[in-house]
Phi, psi and omega in degrees: 000322181292326179296312179301319182294317179298319181294319177296321180295314178299317179299318178296322176296321179291322178295321180289329178291318179297319181292325181294331182266359182272007177292154177299143179269177178293343178272004180293151183282064177270177185301116178277150176265097185284155170277143186238123174255132180248124180246120181257127180241152173301146179303327179296329178286315183278331180094145177254139180237155177292318176247129184295141181227136177245121183252136179246137174232117186247131184220167177278137178290330179284318177232088186300339178282350183266109173294150177245120180267165174062033174274127177273124182240127178242135178235134178214149177291152177266136179117183184290153174285129182233139181304131177091348181273140181297147181263213183285141177231145183232146178212160177227142179285150180269190181299334177276000181078021186244140172216157178213151174225143170271133185217166175232029178289146176231128177091211190280140176231158172254130179245130175234130178235132178212150176203144177304132177094356181229156176289137177290141175249136176216130186200169179241141171221155176256125184272147171269156181276139177049058183216138175279114184242144181235133173247113177267115179254127177248109188262134176275156181289149177269134176295142178252123178239122181264337185269148177288321178258127180292146180291127183294335183274350181260108180284150180296141179258149178275114180279149178302132184274147181290162176216161184227136170245119184251113177260122183218173180285139177287148177298142182267000000 
């Protein structure tokens, strides 16, 4: 009976050790901090619309010519919730890596984009009023780790970080 108890105690210790090391590592596909380039164009070039539209074009940072489909994009206003202010909006990219939303946001928004196999992007941008605006998202691949314990001989590699190009109307 004591032998069985000792084996269970050792097994329980190994199980807790394995659980302690199963936490996400720094290589996990968590929100990357993308570099953001802002391109301001005259309103006449981008066009003014009756209903504001935000267009997303999602591509691979490794192969920019490759669109990424099925990217889940969430947009929400930054700041306190106010009655009458739009809440969270969701869109998904099509086979061409394009999604769009009609919105009534004013000011700063938070954009989060994620897809299995790619690093999640999360960032803030300020929207112009009555302007056709485009967010080009370039997502980096997420590292894949299959082992619970990382191999000691394999140093972590730096995956390409995502980037964003935001085309908006120039101030008048």
